[in-house]
Every structure is written in structure tokens, then in C-alpha cells.
C-alpha positions in Angstrom: -10.7 -35.8 41.4 -7.0 -35.7 42.5 -5.6 -33.7 45.3 -4.5 -30.1 44.7 -0.8 -29.6 44.8 0.4 -27.6 47.8 1.5 -24.1 47.1 5.0 -23.5 48.3 5.2 -20.9 51.1 6.1 -17.4 50.0 9.4 -15.9 51.1 9.1 -13.7 54.1 11.3 -11.2 52.4 10.6 -10.0 48.9 11.7 -7.3 46.4 11.2 -3.7 47.3 8.1 -2.2 45.9 8.9 1.3 44.5 6.0 3.4 43.1 4.0 0.4 41.9 7.2 -1.2 40.3 9.1 -4.2 41.6 12.8 -3.6 41.4 14.8 -6.8 41.1 18.5 -6.4 41.4 20.3 -9.2 39.7 23.9 -10.1 40.2 26.6 -11.0 37.7 29.2 -9.0 36.0 28.1 -6.6 33.3 24.4 -6.6 34.2 22.3 -3.8 35.7 18.9 -3.5 37.3 15.7 -5.0 35.9 12.6 -3.1 36.8 9.5 -5.2 36.5 5.9 -4.0 36.3 3.2 -4.9 38.8 3.2 -6.5 42.2 2.2 -9.7 43.9 3.4 -13.2 43.9 3.8 -15.4 40.8 0.8 -17.6 40.1 0.9 -21.2 41.1 1.6 -23.1 37.9 0.3 -26.5 39.1 -2.5 -28.2 37.4 -5.1 -30.5 38.7 -4.7 -34.1 37.7 -6.6 -37.4 37.6 -5.2 -40.8 38.0 -2.9 -41.7 35.2 -3.4 -38.4 33.3 -1.8 -35.0 33.5 -4.1 -32.2 32.7 -3.2 -29.7 30.1 -3.9 -26.1 30.9 -6.0 -24.3 28.3 -7.9 -21.1 27.9 -6.8 -17.5 28.0 -3.6 -16.7 29.8 -4.0 -15.0 33.2 -2.2 -11.8 34.1 -0.1 -13.8 36.6 0.9 -16.3 33.9 1.9 -13.5 31.6 3.9 -11.8 34.3 5.6 -15.0 35.4 6.6 -16.1 31.9 7.9 -12.6 30.8 9.8 -12.2 34.1 11.5 -15.6 33.7 12.7 -14.8 30.2 13.8 -11.2 30.8 15.6 -11.9 34.1 17.5 -14.8 32.5 18.4 -12.8 29.5 19.7 -9.9 31.6 21.7 -12.2 33.8 23.4 -13.7 30.7 21.8 -17.1 31.2 21.1 -17.6 27.6 20.1 -21.3 27.9 17.6 -20.5 30.6 16.2 -17.5 28.7 15.9 -19.6 25.5 14.1 -22.3 27.4 11.5 -19.8 28.4 10.5 -19.4 24.7 8.7 -21.6 22.3 11.8 -21.9 20.0 14.8 -22.5 22.3 17.2 -23.2 19.4 16.6 -20.0 17.5 16.4 -17.9 20.7 19.6 -19.4 22.2 21.6 -18.7 19.0 20.5 -15.0 18.9 20.8 -14.4 22.6 24.2 -15.9 22.6 25.2 -13.6 19.8 23.8 -10.6 21.6 26.7 -10.7 24.0 29.3 -12.5 21.9 28.9 -11.0 18.4 27.1 -7.8 19.1 29.4 -7.1 22.1 26.5 -5.7 24.3 27.2 -5.4 28.0 25.7 -3.7 31.1 22.2 -4.8 29.9 19.2 -3.3 31.8 15.7 -4.4 30.9 12.7 -2.6 32.1 9.2 -4.0 31.5 6.1 -1.9 31.1 2.5 -2.7 31.7 1.2 -5.6 29.7 -1.6 -5.1 27.1 -3.2 -8.5 26.9 -0.4 -11.0 26.4 1.9 -8.4 24.9 4.6 -7.0 27.3 6.6 -3.9 26.2 10.1 -3.4 27.6 13.0 -1.0 27.2 16.6 -2.0 26.8 19.7 0.0 27.8 23.1 -1.5 27.1 26.7 -0.6 26.2 28.2 -1.5 22.9 31.8 -2.4 23.8 34.5 -3.2 21.2 38.1 -3.2 22.5 38.6 0.3 23.9 35.6 1.7 22.2 32.2 2.0 23.8 28.8 3.7 23.2 25.4 3.5 24.9 22.5 1.8 23.1 18.8 2.3 24.1 15.7 1.1 22.4 12.2 -0.3 23.0 10.9 -3.8 22.1 8.1 -6.1 23.2 7.3 -9.8 23.7 4.1 -11.8 23.6 3.3 -14.7 25.8 1.6 -17.8 24.4 0.4 -21.1 25.7 2.4 -24.1 24.5 -0.1 -26.6 22.9 1.5 -29.7 24.2 1.2 -28.9 27.9 -0.3 -25.4 28.2 2.8 -23.9 29.7 3.1 -20.1 29.1 6.2 -19.2 27.0 7.5 -16.3 25.1 6.5 -16.4 21.4 9.9 -16.3 19.8 10.8 -14.0 17.0 14.1 -12.1 16.4 12.2 -8.8 16.8 12.0 -9.6 20.5 15.7 -8.9 20.8 15.6 -5.8 18.6 12.6 -4.4 16.6 14.8 -4.0 13.5 15.6 -7.7 13.3 13.7 -10.1 11.1 13.8 -13.8 11.7 17.2 -15.1 10.6 19.0 -11.7 11.0 21.8 -11.2 13.5 23.5 -8.3 15.4 27.2 -7.9 14.9 29.7 -5.3 16.2 33.1 -4.9 14.4 34.5 -3.5 11.3 31.7 -2.8 8.9 32.2 -5.1 6.0 31.1 -2.2 3.8 32.6 1.3 4.1 30.2 4.2 4.5 29.2 6.4 1.6 28.2 10.0 1.2 25.2 10.1 -1.1 24.8 13.3 -3.2 21.8 14.6 -5.1 22.1 15.5 -8.8 23.4 19.0 -7.9 26.1 17.7 -5.5 24.2 18.4 -2.3 24.5 15.8 0.6 21.6 13.5 1.1 20.9 12.5 4.7 18.0 10.8 6.4 17.7 13.8 8.7 17.0 16.1 5.8 15.0 13.5 3.8 13.5 11.0 6.2 12.2 8.7 3.3 15.7 8.0 2.1 16.9 6.0 5.1 16.5 2.6 3.4 17.8 4.1 0.1 21.0 5.3 1.8 21.4 1.9 3.3 21.1 0.3 -0.1 23.5 2.7 -1.7 26.1 1.9 0.9 25.6 -1.9 0.5 25.9 -1.6 -3.3 28.7 1.0 -3.7 30.5 1.1 -0.3 33.4 -1.1 -1.4 33.9 0.6 -4.7 33.3 4.3 -3.8 36.7 4.9 -2.2 35.8 4.8 1.5 37.3 3.0 4.5 35.2 0.9 7.0 34.6 2.0 10.5 33.5 0.1 13.7 29.8 -0.2 14.2 26.9 -2.3 15.6 24.7 -3.3 12.7 21.9 -5.6 11.7 23.3 -8.3 9.3 20.5 -9.6 7.2 19.7 -13.3 6.9 18.6 -15.3 3.9 14.9 -14.4 4.2 15.6 -10.7 4.6 18.0 -10.7 1.6 15.4 -12.5 -0.5 13.0 -9.6 0.5 15.8 -7.2 -0.6 16.4 -5.7 2.8 19.8 -4.1 3.4 22.0 -4.3 6.4 21.4 -1.5 8.9 23.8 0.4 11.1 22.5 0.9 14.7 25.5 2.4 16.5 28.7 3.8 15.0 31.6 3.5 17.4 34.2 5.0 15.1 33.7 6.7 11.8 35.0 5.2 8.7 36.1 7.4 5.7 33.1 7.6 3.4 33.2 7.3 -0.4 31.0 9.4 -2.6 28.0 8.3 -4.7 26.1 10.8 -6.9 22.4 10.0 -7.5 19.8 11.3 -9.9 17.6 12.8 -7.2 16.4 16.4 -7.6 16.7 18.2 -4.2 13.7 20.4 -4.9 11.4 17.5 -6.0 12.6 15.2 -3.2 11.9 17.9 -0.6 8.4 18.5 -2.2 7.8 14.7 -2.2 8.6 14.4 1.5 6.2 17.2 2.2 3.4 15.7 0.2 3.5 12.2 1.6 3.7 13.7 5.1 0.1 14.9 4.7 -1.3 11.4 4.5 -0.7 8.1 6.3 0.3 5.2 4.0 1.4 7.4 1.1 4.2 6.7 -1.3 5.3 8.4 -4.5 8.0 8.3 -7.2 8.9 10.9 -9.9 11.0 9.9 -13.0 12.2 11.6 -16.1 10.6 9.8 -19.1 13.3 10.7 -21.6 16.1 9.1 -19.6 14.6 7.0 -16.8 16.3 9.0 -14.1 14.6 8.8 -10.7 14.1 12.4 -9.5 12.2 11.8 -6.2 10.9 8.9 -4.0 9.2 9.3 -0.7 7.0 7.3 1.8 5.0 8.6 4.7 6.3 5.6 6.7 10.1 5.4 7.0 10.6 1.7 7.5 10.0 -0.5 4.4 10.4 1.3 1.2 7.0 0.9 -0.5 8.0 3.4 -3.3 10.7 1.0 -4.7 10.0 -2.3 -3.1 6.2 -2.4 -2.5 4.2 -5.2 -3.9 0.6 -4.0 -4.2 -2.3 -4.6 -6.5 -2.4 -1.5 -8.7 -6.1 -1.4 -9.4 -7.3 0.5 -12.5 -3.9 2.1 -13.2 -3.2 -1.3 -14.8 -5.8 -0.4 -17.5 -3.0 1.6 -19.2 -1.2 -1.7 -20.0 -4.5 -3.5 -20.7 -5.7 -0.8 -23.1 -2.4 -1.0 -25.0 -2.9 -4.7 -25.3 -6.5 -4.5 -26.6 -5.6 -1.8 -29.1 -2.5 -3.6 -30.3 -4.5 -6.8 -30.9 -7.3 -4.9 -32.7 -9.9 -5.8 -30.1 -10.7 -2.1 -29.4 -10.1 1.4 -30.5 -10.3 4.6 -28.4 -13.2 6.2 -30.2 -15.1 3.2 -31.3 -18.2 1.8 -29.5 -17.2 -0.4 -26.6 -19.4 -2.2 -24.0 -19.6 -1.0 -20.4 -22.4 -3.0 -18.7 -23.1 -2.7 -15.0 -21.7 -6.2 -14.3 -20.0 -8.9 -16.2 -19.5 -12.6 -15.3 -16.3 -14.4 -16.3 -14.7 -17.6 -14.9 -17.5 -17.9 -12.3 -16.9 -14.4 -10.8 -19.3 -11.6 -11.2 -17.4 -8.3 -11.7 -18.9 -4.9 -10.9 -18.3 -1.3 -11.7 -18.2 1.2 -8.9 -21.8 1.7 -7.7 -22.8 -0.6 -10.7 -22.7 2.3 -13.2 -22.9 1.6 -16.9 -22.1 3.6 -20.0 -24.7 3.0 -22.8 -23.3 3.4 -26.3 -19.9 4.5 -24.9 -16.4 4.2 -26.3 -13.2 2.6 -24.9 -12.0 6.2 -24.2 -15.1 6.9 -22.2 -14.7 3.7 -20.2 -11.0 4.3 -19.6 -11.7 7.9 -18.4 -14.5 6.8 -16.0 -12.6 3.6 -15.0 -15.2 1.1 -16.2 -14.1 -2.4 -15.0 -16.5 -4.4 -17.2 -15.3 -2.8 -20.4 -12.0 -4.7 -19.8 -13.3 -7.8 -18.1 -15.6 -8.4 -21.1 -12.6 -8.8 -23.4 -11.0 -11.6 -21.3 -12.6 -14.3 -23.4 -10.8 -13.0 -26.5 -7.4 -13.1 -24.9 -4.8 -15.9 -24.2 -3.8 -16.4 -20.6 -0.2 -15.1 -21.2 -1.2 -12.0 -23.4 -1.2 -9.5 -20.5 2.1 -10.9 -19.1 3.8 -10.6 -22.5 2.5 -7.0 -23.0 3.8 -6.0 -19.6 7.2 -7.6 -20.2 7.8 -6.9 -23.9 6.4 -3.3 -24.1 6.7 -1.9 -20.5 9.8 -3.8 -19.3 8.0 -5.1 -16.2 7.8 -8.5 -14.4 11.2 -9.9 -15.5 13.1 -9.3 -12.2 16.0 -7.6 -14.1 15.9 -3.9 -13.2 19.2 -2.5 -11.8 18.3 0.9 -10.4 21.2 1.1 -8.0 19.4 0.0 -4.8 17.0 -2.9 -4.2 13.7 -2.7 -6.0 10.7 -4.8 -7.0 10.1 -4.7 -10.7 6.5 -5.6 -10.8 4.7 -8.9 -11.3 2.2 -9.9 -13.9 1.9 -13.7 -13.6 0.2 -15.8 -16.2 -3.2 -16.7 -14.8 -6.4 -18.2 -16.1 -10.2 -17.9 -15.9 -11.4 -15.3 -13.3 -7.9 -14.5 -12.0 -6.8 -13.6 -15.5 -9.8 -11.4 -16.0 -9.1 -9.7 -12.6 -5.5 -9.0 -13.7 -6.9 -6.9 -16.6 -8.1 -4.4 -14.0 -5.1 -4.6 -11.7 -6.3 -7.2 -9.3 -5.8 -10.9 -9.3 -2.1 -11.7 -9.0 -0.8 -8.4 -10.4 1.6 -6.5 -8.1 3.2 -3.1 -8.6 4.7 -0.2 -6.7 4.9 3.6 -7.4 8.2 3.2 -9.2 6.7 0.6 -11.6 3.6 2.7 -12.3 5.7 5.9 -12.8 7.6 3.9 -15.4 4.4 2.9 -17.1 3.3 6.5 -17.5 6.8 7.4 -18.7 6.7 4.7 -21.3 3.4 6.1 -22.7 4.9 9.6 -22.7 8.0 8.7 -24.7 6.7 5.6 -26.5 9.8 3.6 -25.4 10.6 1.9 -22.1 13.6 3.4 -20.3 14.5 1.5 -17.1 14.4 3.8 -14.1 17.6 4.3 -12.3 18.9 6.1 -9.2 22.6 5.9 -9.9 23.9 6.3 -13.4 24.9 3.0 -15.0 28.2 4.7 -16.0 29.3 4.6 -12.3 29.5 0.8 -12.2 29.0 -0.2 -15.9 25.9 -2.2 -15.1 23.4 -3.1 -17.8 20.0 -1.6 -17.6 16.9 -3.6 -18.5 15.3 -3.1 -21.9 11.9 -4.0 -23.5 11.9 -6.1 -26.6 9.4 -4.1 -28.6 7.4 -0.9 -28.6 3.7 -0.2 -29.2 2.7 0.6 -32.7 2.4 4.3 -33.5 -1.4 3.9 -33.8 -1.7 2.3 -30.3 0.6 4.9 -28.7 -1.4 7.8 -30.2 -4.7 6.3 -29.0 -3.3 5.6 -25.5 -2.0 9.1 -25.1 -5.3 10.5 -26.2 -7.1 8.3 -23.6 -4.8 9.4 -20.8 -5.1 13.1 -21.9 -8.9 12.8 -21.9 -8.9 11.2 -18.4 -6.7 14.1 -17.1 -9.0 16.7 -18.7 -12.5 15.2 -18.3 -12.3 11.9 -16.4 -11.6 10.7 -12.9 -8.2 12.5 -12.9 -9.6 15.9 -13.9 -9.8 17.5 -10.5 -6.3 16.6 -9.5 -4.7 17.5 -12.9 -6.6 20.8 -13.3 -4.4 23.5 -14.8 -1.6 21.1 -15.8 -2.4 20.6 -19.5 -2.3 20.3 -22.4 0.8 18.1 -22.5 -0.3 15.7 -19.9 -2.1 12.4 -19.2 -3.3 10.4 -16.2 -5.0 7.3 -14.9 -6.6 6.7 -11.5 -7.0 3.4 -9.7 -8.5 1.9 -6.6 -7.5 -1.6 -5.4 -9.6 -3.6 -3.0 -7.7 -5.3 -0.2 -9.1 -8.0 2.1 -9.6 -6.7 5.6 -9.5 -3.0 4.6 -12.6 -0.8 4.8 -11.2 1.5 2.1 -9.3 0.5 -1.0 -5.7 1.5 -1.8 -5.9 4.7 -4.0 -3.5 4.9 -7.0 -2.6 7.6 -9.5 -0.2 7.6 -12.4 0.4 10.6 -14.7 2.9 12.5 -16.9 3.4 16.1 -17.7 6.1 17.3 -20.1 9.3 15.4 -19.2 8.1 14.3 -15.8 6.1 11.1 -14.9 5.0 10.2 -11.4 2.9 7.6 -9.6 1.7 7.3 -6.1 -0.4 5.1 -3.8 -2.2 5.9 -0.5 -2.9 2.6 1.3 -6.4 2.3 2.7 -7.1 5.9 1.5 -10.0 5.5 -0.9 -10.3 6.5 -4.5 -7.0 7.4 -6.2 -8.2 10.6 -7.7 -8.9 12.0 -4.2 -5.9 10.6 -2.4 -2.8 9.8 -4.5 -3.9 12.2 -7.2 -3.2 15.5 -5.4 0.2 14.2 -4.3 1.2 13.3 -7.8 -0.2 16.4 -9.4 1.6 18.7 -6.9 4.9 17.1 -7.8 4.2 17.5 -11.5 3.4 21.1 -10.9 6.5 21.6 -8.8 8.8 20.2 -11.4 6.9 21.8 -14.3 
């Protein structure tokens, strides 16, 4: 066994310990004080070695290793030593570029970093800085965190690099820039001319960002000076908009009128605020106008951009397909066994219930999975995809609602995955906007692409569907949705809203979740709505009351 390396003698003088914190004053123009958690000397990073071999440290990180690695990175960053800070991460190239831009492009000075107590290998820290642009300046304060990992090649503790370390609103590939905003600000208005703000309507933060990005240059405004997140390629592919963090000087905003109803939007905000993971959208079936959209979380816009398995609400589309093809009729006998095996997968109903001698309408109202899985052998792999595209206007990536949106995905699949798609699992992905549109299409018989800003504003072309359901199919589908609202799994939520109504519930299993995502889509009069509550449980109990309350409000 080789000799242990001698530990260097500690300095006789050290940083002052203040209330359990070590305060390290770092020099250099433009940088402040860095307060570091904890006390004690850094751990000896030496490793034991044998002749001709250098040992690689393995195993869990020690508290001293986490403290040393995070201190090295944060101190170098604060001192403006970007190369040194980048070298303390596991991706020096990406870290160096973003940290260099932090001072050069974002114009951030007087940086003060204060670390908090670590939780495992994760170290939270606060940032205080000044955004300085020529003679303009404003303070910036926010919280972030870093995680220390062990490099595989030699076991050295390093900061696990992601752009979010620098600022939590950054995704990898994004940058921070201070200067004239490339896009002038806009004042967004509701359908009645009232001003829409994120303060009044918290769910609309990302929507307002999207409106500015889309219409800022054409709405008649003038750009101001601001610090903003500029999205990179990956973020733009995910349809994320640039985001303003600090406004140093106001531009002159242009004006964009939306289709949002102030009353319904306010009610939607209130409803999703009652449940974590809730999102909802309300549209007008006769026109496609979006009247409300809200999320209980105010980051990513699940209502417009979510991509989630819709569960049994997909049976609306599947039922239209089966009836169109003559494979089923609402009031004719239809199988609903406890289980059904297809493509090597055994599919179950909730609690393995069965309906003996039942009809398609009864199976739809009770949400019998096997009633639909059993028909897979009679379908072509692309039948469901074509029905979604040609009748419901989905899964063609061509909606133009006025802000970024996801238009649903119903990929062509085979075997068990194709069967699973029939009940809204497999590769099928939707969001509340998509499923509100599905209910709206059943209500009117014709797909009207939803929109938030009238196409007359910018003369854009809205998406269309190439065909409609036959009159017979439409009549049966409406009857099935009405029956579900009156006597099926949607009855409790839809109580008192009839008779001009229809609904469908859904629950979508998600790996790693104890409870499924609960879905609900419905229409009443000239309103259609859909909602999801992630990890909430059955749709009739979770998303159902949210959707029904909005249909009642707008009724």
C-alpha cells in the first residue's frame, strides 16, 4: 500500500465565522461578498495510490467534497474568473460560454452569491446583481441551485452543468442578453377591451410572452431596454418564448386584442387554483374562439402546449371511427368483457368490470376499455390517425392560434400500441386545448381551429379538416356523450347542465404515478371545455368539476 499524501498545513488565519456562516470577501472590481454555509476546512482531496496506478475515488460524495466543489465554482464565478469557474463543472465549454455572457452580454455586475445549506449533493444559492446598460441600471435578485457529481474518469467532485445553474428560467442552449428588446412590448386586451396582465391572470404569463413574440413587431410599439432570456434551438423547438427578466426602460407597447372572456378567464383561474396540476381551456364551438385558458402551475403552459396521454376522452374520436366504418352502432349490442388480449398485451377495465349484453353507448358511458380494444383487429394501423386528422383537425402540426401550441399527436402504430391508442394511451398525446376542440367538433359537426387572436389581425390561414362525420355518426356520437353526461361517469359533474350537453371522462395511467391523470371534456350550448388534473385520479372526480363549473359560468 502506498504512502498517504501529507495534508498541507492549515492557514493560521481564516475567514471570520459569523453566526454559523463563513463570510469570504473576494476582491476585484464589481464583485461583492460571498457568504458560504458551514464551517471547517476543506477536505483533503488526495487519494491513496499503488505503484503504477492512480486510484479513482468512488462512492457517495462527502459533505466536505460537496462544500469544496461548490465553493470553488461559486467563488470563481463571483470573482469573474469564468475559465476557473467553468473548469469546476463537468462541461467547461458550455459553462464558459454562458458565464462569459453573464457579464458581457447580460451586463450583470456587482454579483453577490450566497450559498445555503446543502441537501444531499444539491446546494441552493441566492444571487444579487445589478443590470447595467450605459447609464441605466436596476437590481436583480433570484434563487438558483447546483448539484455536485463525481466525474467518472477520476472521481473528482464537479458541478453538474446545466444552464439553469446560472438562472432557473434558462434551458440548456438559452442565453441572457441585455439591450434593446428585439421585439417591442404589447398590451394584450380581452375581447371586451380590458387589459390582460399576469398579475390579474397568473396563468397568462407565458401566453403574454407568446403574444409579444408573435405580434410585437407589427402591433405599432417601440422596443425598450431589458434583460431577457433568449431561447436557443432546443427551447424554440419546444415552442418556448423569450422571457423578460428586468425592464430597464419601457418601450412603447402596441395593442393586441384576444378572444379571451374576462369573466370566464377569471373563473378558470379560480377553478384551477383549487387543485395542483390542473389545466383547463374553454372554446366557442361555432367559431373556434378561445374564451379561457388556465393552469394551476404558472411555468410551462400545459393548457396549450402540454403533451399528455388523454386516456378515455380519446374514445370520442375512436367511437366516431367505429361508427363511421360500420363496426358499431350506439344502441346495438357490443362486447365489454373484463379483459381482452391483443398484440401480446392483456387490457383490463377499471376493477375488471364487464357489461353483459350491453351496447356501445353503455360501454362509452361507463368507459369500458375492452369494448374498444376488441375492435383493433378490424382496423388498419393508420385508421385512427386519419380519423383524428381528417375529421378532428388534429396531429398535423398546422394550428395557428396566435401563440405557440401543440396540436395533438396520433401517430400510426401497430399491434398492442395501436390498440392502446384507441383508449388514449400508447403514443397518443393531447392537451386541454386539443380535447376542448374535440368536444366542440362534436357539438357543431365541423372542425373549427381554435384561435386566441383573430386571423384578420395578421391574415394567417387557420387549419381545416378535410371531411366531416356522416350525419348518422354525428347523431349517435352526440347521443353517447349526452347519455354519459346524464347517466354515465360524467353525470355527477354535469348535474343540472342539460339537456343541450355532452361529456366524456378519462383517466390516463402514467409510469411512476400512484394516481392517473384525470381528464374531462364536455360541451354545453355554444361552449366546449376540457381539463386535466395530473396525478389527480379519475377524471369525473377531478377535472370534471372544473370543466362543469366553467360551462355553468358561461351558460
